[in-house]
N, C-alpha and C positions, 0 to 999 in steps of 0.2 A: 504494500500500500504506500501511497505517497505520504511522506512525513507531514505535509501540511493539510490536515483534515479540517474540513469546514463543517458547519452545522447544517448545511444543505443536505437533503435526503441523499444518502450514499448511492452512487451508481452501481449497476450490476458488476459483480466481481468477474475479472477475466481469469479463467483457469484452464486455458487450452493445454498448457503444459506447465509442469512444476520445475522449479529450481534447475535451470540449465547450467548456470555458471559453477555452482558448487558441485563437488564430486558426489557420487552416489554413496549413500549410507544405507546399511542394512538391506542390500540387494535391490534397492529401488532402481528403476530403469529410467534413463534419460534419453529423450528422443528429440531429434533435430528436424529441420526442414519445415517448421511451421512458423507462425507469426511471432513477432518480437515479444508477445506476452509470455512466450515460453521460458524466458530467462529471468523471471521474477526471482529475486534472491532474498532469503531471510538473513538477517544480520547475524544470527547465531550459527549459521553454517560455516564449515571450515574448508579450506582448500586442500588439495592433495598433499599428503605427507607433511602437513604443517600443524601438528597438535598444539593447541594453545596452552600455555602454562596458566595455572589458576592464579588469579590475582589475590595478593595478600590483603589488599585494601578492600574494605567492604563498601558497597555502593551506598552513598548517602541519598536520602529522599530528594527527589527532584520534581520539577513541575511535570504535569502530564504532557503527552506528545501533541495533544490538540492545541491548535492556535485559537485564541479567542477571536471570534468574528461574528458578525451579525448577518442576518438574511437581508437580501436586497429589499424585500417588502417591508422590513422593519424600519427602513430609512424613509419610507414614504409618509407624507401627511395624510390625514384621513380623507380629504377631498380627492387627492390623487388616486388613492386606493379604490375609491368608489367609481372612478371614471374608467378604470381598466377591468377587462374581463378576467376571470380566473385563469383562463388559458394564456392570456398575454402576461399576466403576473408570473406564471410558471416559466414562460419563455424568457422573460427578463431575468428571472432567478438563475436560469441555466447559463445565460450570457454572462451574468455577474460572477457566477462560479468560475467560468473560464478566466475571466479577468483577474479575479482574486488569486487563482491558481498560478497565473503568470507572475504576479507580484510576489507571492510566497516563494516561487522557484528562484526568482532573481535574488531575493534576500538570502536564500540558502546557498546559492552558488557563491555569493560574496562571502558568506560566513565560512564556507569550506576553505577559501583562500586565507581569510583574515585570522581565523581561530585555529586552523590546523596546519596548512601548508607553510605559511610565513614563519610562525613560531618554531616549527620543527627545523626549518632551514636555518633560522637565526641561531638556534641553540645547538645546531649540528647533531640533532637527534637522528636525522636521515640525511643522506647526501642529496645534492640537487638532482643528480641523475635518477636516483631512486624515487624522489618525489615527483619528478616529471613522468616517470613510468606509471606511477600510481594515480596521479591526478590528471594526466593527459592535458588537453587544451580546454579545461573547464572554463577558464576565464573568457575564452573566445565566444562562448554561447550566451553570455550576458547581454551584449548588444542585440543579438538576434531576438531574444524575448522582450527586450525593452522596446524594440520596434513594434512588435505586435501590441504591446501594452499602450504605446503611444497612439497607434492607429485606432484602437478601441476607445481610447480617451477622446480622440477627435470626433469619433462617430457618436459619442454619447451626447444627447440633447440636454439642455438645462434641467429638464424634469427627471433626468437620470435614466431615461430609456434609450435603447439603441434600435433604430428603425431597421437597418440592414447590416448584417454581419457577414453574409456570404461572400461578397466581393473581396472583403479584407482577407478572409481565410484562404480563398482560392489563390490569391496573389502571394500569401505568406507561407503556406504549408510546404510548398516545394523546397523551401530553404532548409527544412529539417533534414535533408539529405546530408547536411554537414555533420550529422551525428554518426555516420557510418564508421569512421575511424575510432571514435570514442567507444562505441558499443562493441566493436570488434576486439578492442584491447581489454575489455572488462575481465575476462577469465584470467589473463596473465597478471593484470593489476591486482586482482583479489588474491591470487596465489602469492605474489610478492608481499602484499600487505600482511597476510597471515604469517608469512615467514618472518617478517620484521617484528611482529608482535611477540616473538620469542625473546627479543632483546628487552632487557629489564627497563631501560630508559624509555623505549617506545611504549611499552606496556604501561608504565607509570604515567606518562604524559596523556595517553588516550583515556586511561581510567579517570584522571583528574578532569579531563574534558567531559567525560560522561557524567560526572558528578556535578558539573557546573550547570546553572540554570539555562544557559544559552543552547545547550545540546537537546533539550526537551526529551531526555532519556534515549536519544538516538546515538548510535556509535558512528564512527567515521565512515564506515562503508555505506551506511544508510544515506549519508549526504552525497557520497560519490555515486550512488545508485539512483539518485533523484532524477537525472535526465531520462534514464530508461523508464522509470515509473511514470514520468510525465508523458513520454511518447505513447505508452500503452493507453493512457487515459484519453488522448485526443479523439479517437473514434467514438468513444462512449459519450464524451461531452457534446460532440457534433450531433450524434443521434438523439441525444436528449433535447437539444435545441430544436432539431427538426421535428421531433415528436410533438412539441408544443407550438409549432408554427402553423398557422391556418393554411388550408389548401390553396387559397387564392393569393397568398403572400408572395411577393417577388423573390423572396429568399429560398423558396422551396427547391427549385431546380438547381440553384447555385449551391445550396447546402449539400444536395445529393452529389454534385460534382466534387465538392470539398471532401466528402467522405471517401469517394473513390480515390482522390489524390493522396490522402493520408494513409489509406490502406496500401496503395502502391509504394509509398515511401517506406512504410514499415516492412513490406515484403522485400524491398531492395536491401534495407539495413539488415534484415534477418538473414538473407542469402549471404551477404558479405560476412556477417558475424559467424554463420555456420561454417564457412570456409576457413575463417581464422581459427575457430575453436578446433576444427578437424586437424588443421596443421599443428596446433598447440600439442595435441596428444600424439600425433605422428612423431614429432620431434622428441618426445619423451620415451619412445619405444627403444628397448635394448635387445639386441639379437645375440644369442649364444652360439648360433650356427649361421653361416652365410646362406645355407639352403633355406632358412626361414624367411629371408628377404624376398619380397614379392613386389613387382612393379605396380600391382594394383593397390598396394598400401600407400606408397609414395604418391601415386596419382590420384588418390581420393580427394574429393572436394566436399563430401558430405559424410557425417557421422550419424548414422540412423538411430542408434541407441548404444548406450554403454552402461555398465553397472557391475556390481559385485555379486558373484555367485559362488557356490561351493562345489567342489568335485566330489567323487565318490569316497575319497579318503578324508573328506572334511576340510581340505585345504581351501583357503579363500583365493579365488581367482578374480581378476578384473577383466571383463570381457568387452571388446569393442566390435560392433557391427558397422563396418564402413560400407559404402554403397555397393562394393563388389566383393568384399572379403570379410570373413569372421576371424578375429584375432583374440586368442586367449592369452592372458599375461598374469604374471605374479607381481604385485606391487612391491617395490624396493625403495629404499631411501639412499640417495647419493648426496653427500655434503649438505644434509638437511633439506634436500629437495626430492620431491617424488619422481620416481621413474617407474617404467613398466617393462619387466623382463618377459619377452615373448616366450610362451610356454607351448612346446610341441610345434607342429606345423600349422600355419594359418590355413583356413579352409575357404577357398573361393566360393562365392555364393552359387555359381553355376554347378559346382561339384558337391554342394552340401545337401545332405539328407537330414531332415528334421523328424524326430519321433516324439509325439506328445504322449508321455507315459502317465498312466493313472496311478494314484496312490497304491503302493503295494505291488505294482507290476514287476518291479525289479527285485530279484532274489540274489543278493550279493554276500550273504553270510554276515557274520558279526561285524566285520570291518565297515561294511556299508551302513548297517543299522546303527553302529556305534557313532559313525560320523554324523548321521542325520538325526540323532536323538535316541531316546529310550523306547520310542514307539515301535510296535511290531511292523508298522508300515513306513516305507520311505515316502514322504509327502512332497508335493510341489516340484516334481522332477520332470526333466525332458532330456532328450539325447540328441547330440549333433555329431555327424560323422561324414566321412567322404562317401560318395555314392560308389566309387570304385573301391573295392576292399583292399587293393594293392598297398596303399599307404598304411593301412592297418590301424588307423586312428579313429577312436570313438570316445566321446566325452559325455558321461552322464552327469548332468548339472542340476543343482537344487537352488530354487529361488527362495527368498525369505518368506513368502506367503503365496497363496493362490492368485492373488491379484497381480503380483509382480511376475509370476510364472506366465500368466496369460499375456501380459505386456510383451514379454520376451518372445513367446510363441507367435503372437500376432505380428510383431516387428520382423521376425525372421521370415515368416510366411510372405509378408508383403514384399520383402527384398527379393 
């Protein structure tokens, strides 16, 4: 959710995909190729191989995350309220929510620089190179949103209403393509930030910020993730305005065009982000044997899903399903950084055979049952292997629960 919550009725929550940036925990499946909503990130998630040390300092009571704000209708005098229809009031509320959201975003972007970036640089808590990698070009987006805010201000009449917002949005929304680079770098930025949190000075500084009133109980990553959360919200805001716009209003057709524009922008950003994250994991693969290297891995542009599974011996594997090949790996740590050691031979999708196993189908003796728990039945299991028996490789894998098993099975079938 966006840190700047208003008192306006909350919009429908976007849940097409969960937590793309953070690594998979407890066998959850991460799937790519969908809209930018897919990489919503909770601040308590951790990046690969970067366990956070517990803070010795206890968190002090801080103000709630919500900003204090009033509804647009609460600023109207009685006569004005009576002259507007209920539908028009709701339309103006939605426009006002967009405007307030831009103002809050600008304030938070400035805060990220003033309260976090500059002090850490001045105190040499992190190097300039590290801060640049984590914060990216955050400052450059402030004028972008100030321009929209200024245009909305110019369009606002003395009575506080906005007659037409469509033309402003159609002209401004394409500029959001500027976020491609920032969003593509989020995975690497989060991993570096979590790695730096193991440094006592960084940990202490961030904890002090968390305890300060200005943070509203939000950690640094929440502020860095604000642009993404705002991008996700634009289609919802536009649809809300459209929903309360009369059918004969000149904004109708233009708002529909604006919605198509923002959806196209998000699609482009998501495509670029998917390619970047795919490459991020490819770069972290380690090969024990040259025979494991496959040009289909290096040539991958999409990572369809990835996550933690167990094999029949109870060992944790981290599995990647790239667009053309399935790669099983063992997570390893190299110089405090996560890497993935390729386990056995990767299986090209064209040569892969999937078996959806029912609970208790596999009889593997004590070792299998011991690995998957004390139950008489091995649960949530499926098998992947080469169609050609010559390579002789078969992997019986267990997901964390039936839901995640089904996600894996569906994802592999789709591929």
